[in-house]
N, C-alpha and C positions, 0 to 999 in steps of 0.2 A: 484439431477442431475444437477440443475442449478448452484449450488455452485461448483460442480466438473468440470463443463465446464469452469467456470471462472478460477478455479485453474489450469486446463490444459493449458489455454492460457498463464498464468504467467510462468508455468513450461516450456512451449514451448519457451518463450522469454529467460528464464534463460539458457536453453540448447543452444539456438542460440548464446547468448552472450558468453557463456563459450567455445563453440566449434568453433566459427567463429570470424573473426576479422572485425574491422571497417575500412573503408576508408572514409574520409570526402570528398565526391565527389563534393558537392555543398553547401556551407555555405552562407546563405543569411540573410540580415537584412530586416525588414519591409520596403517596398518601392522598393525593387529590382524588376526587370522585371520577372514576373512569367512565361513568354513565352519563355525565353531564355533556350535552351537545354544545360544541363551540358556537358562540354567538347567541345562545339562548339566554333569556333573562332567568337567573336562578331564583328569582323571587326574593324572599327575605334572607336567603342564605348568603353568607359573605362570599365574595368572589374568591376563587383560588389565587394563592400567591403567584406572582409572576416571577419566573426565574431570572428575569432581566433580559436585556437585549442580547442579540447574537454576539458571542464573545470571540475575539480573535487573539492569536498569540503573536508575539513580537519576534520576527525572524523569517527565515526562508526554508523551503523544503529542498531536499536532495532532488536533483533533476538528472535522470539517466536516459540513455538511448534505449529504444526497444529493438535495435537491430544488432546488438552485440552483447558481450558479457563483461565489458569493462567496468560495470557498476561495482564489481566485487572488490576492486582495489581501494574502495573507500572503507572497507571493513577488514578486520582480522578474523572475524567469525560472524556468520549469518546463518541462522536456522529459522525455517518457517514451515507451517503446515498449511495445506490448501484442501478444501473440500467443497464439492457440489454434488448433485444427484448422480452424476456420472463418474466422478473421480474422487480419490482421497489419497493424498500422499504427503510425505515430508521431504524437505530439501535442506541440505547442509553444505555450506562452503567454509573451508578452514584454511587459514594462512599457514604454510609449512615452513616458511623462512625465505631468506634472500639467497639467490643463486646467480652466478655470473655465467652467461651463455655467449661465447664468442666475443667477449669484451663488453657485453651489455648486461647491466644489473637488472635482475628481474625479481618479481614476487611470485613465489610458487604457491599455488592453491590446489586443493583437492575438493572435488564436488562429489557428494553422495546423494542419492534419492531413492526412495522406495518405489518410485515410478519405474525405475530401471532395475532395481535390485542389483545395482552396480555402481561404478564410480568413473570419474575421469579426472585428469590433472591438467592444469593450465599454467603457463608462465607468462606473466604480463610485465611490461615496464611500469614505472610509477605513473605514467600518463595513460595507462590502460591499453597500450598496444600489445596485441597477442604475439608472442615470439615463437612458442612451440606448445604442443599439447600431446597428451597420451590418452588412449582410450582404455576401457576397463580390462582389455586383454593385454595391456602393457605396450602396445604399439606406439612408439614415439616418433613424431615427425614435425617438420617445420613447413611442409608443403602447403601452399595457400589453399589448394582444393581440399586437402584433408582438414585443415583448420576450419574452413568454411562449413564443411559437412558436420564436424563435431560441434561447433558453436551453434549451428542451426538446430541440431538435434536437441541439445540441452536448452536452448533458448525457447523453442516452441513447445517442448514437452513439460518444462518445469518453470522457467524463469519469467515468462511473459506475464504470468498471473501476479507476480511481484512488481515487475517493471511498469505495468500498465497504470499503476497509481502514482508513478513518479516521472511521467513523461509530459512533454508539452504537446498539445494538440491545437494546431492553428493559433499558437501563441498563448494558449490558456492551459495552466497547470491545475490539476484537480485540487492540489493543496492550497490554491489561491483563496478558496472560500474560507480557509482557516487563518490566513495571514493578512488578507486585504479586505478591510471593512467595506470598500466600495463594491466588491463583488456581491455581497449580501444586500447592500442598500439599493442597488440599481437593478435587481432582478424582478421578475414578474411571474411567480408560480405559486400555487397554493401549497405552501410548505407548512407543516406543523412541527414545532420544536417541542419534543417531550422532555428532554433533560440535557443539561450541560453540567458536567461534574469533573472532578479530578481524583486521582489516586496515586499512590507511590508504589514503585516496583523496581526490582533489580533484574535487569535483562542480561547481566553478565559483566557489566563494567561499572557497577555501583548503582545506587538508587537514583531514579529519575522520576519526574512528575509526568504522569500520563493524563492527557485531556480527553475526555469521553464526550462524544456528540451523538445524541440519539434523536433522530428526526425522520420525517417522511414527506414524500410528495404524494398528496392524496390521489389515489386512483392509479398510481404508477409504481412507486417502490418505497420501501422502508430502508433506512440506513442506520448503521451503528458503526461509527468510526472512533478509533483511539489513535492519538498522535503523541509523539514525545520527541524531545530534542536529544539526539544521539550524536555526540561530538559537537560539531559547530552548527548542525542543521537539523531540521525536523524531518521525521519520516512517519509513515503509517505503521503503527504497531499492530493494529487489527482493523480489518475492513470487512464488513458484512453487509450485503445488499440482498433484499428479498423483493422480487417482482410481485405485482398484483396477483399473478397466477400461482404464486407460491415457490417459484424457482429461486433458490438461495445459493449464493457463493460466499465463502468465508476464507479469508487468509489471515493467519495470526503469526506474528514474529515471536518465537519462543526464546531466542538468544541473539543478541547483536552486540558486537564489540567494535567500535570504530577504530580506524587505523591511527 
């Protein structure tokens, strides 16, 4: 239920972005007067500097399915934290090496999460097909029903909160707002852009540039997103959304190493 709630929030944003447009009503830099009402005549005071138009990055986002765990084969290691008012946990996926199972080369992964206080192991082909799995008790099997049960358990309890930001919904990817200028230009919503900035960080595979977007949909939600190019594609490094009533979800990537 908790994962579906977070998924709903992201879908809500995706539909909002896809069906509505943006107008940059008030773009400020740190230090601008927070008490100034957007659209009011500031009198003789100089207008605050404009941070510029909405900025996009050149590239594309990872796109994953929200029905399986094959996303993991894109990474050698992936760690994230998730928190809302109901839940708070960490998730870690680690590549353990290549193994051959009945003539098929597989990538062996170990999943850990504080949500379970346990672990599971999965063996995927390079294309993401699951060959076998083992639960925290060490039970190992290739049976389709066992695989479906174990995948569903980890998917819904831990991974949907990550996957929801990297899926296509009716042909629209949440990341499109950051890569396709037309998504921003053709919307119709009262969005306020507070700040767009960059910083450098090492998330496990060397320094990367992280793009930070701080904006809101007036009367609906506030968003703070950070994105970075990991390997050949972009992904969300941090995603925080706060609804008007105060409900907040936050997912943060703490380590990611592409394959």
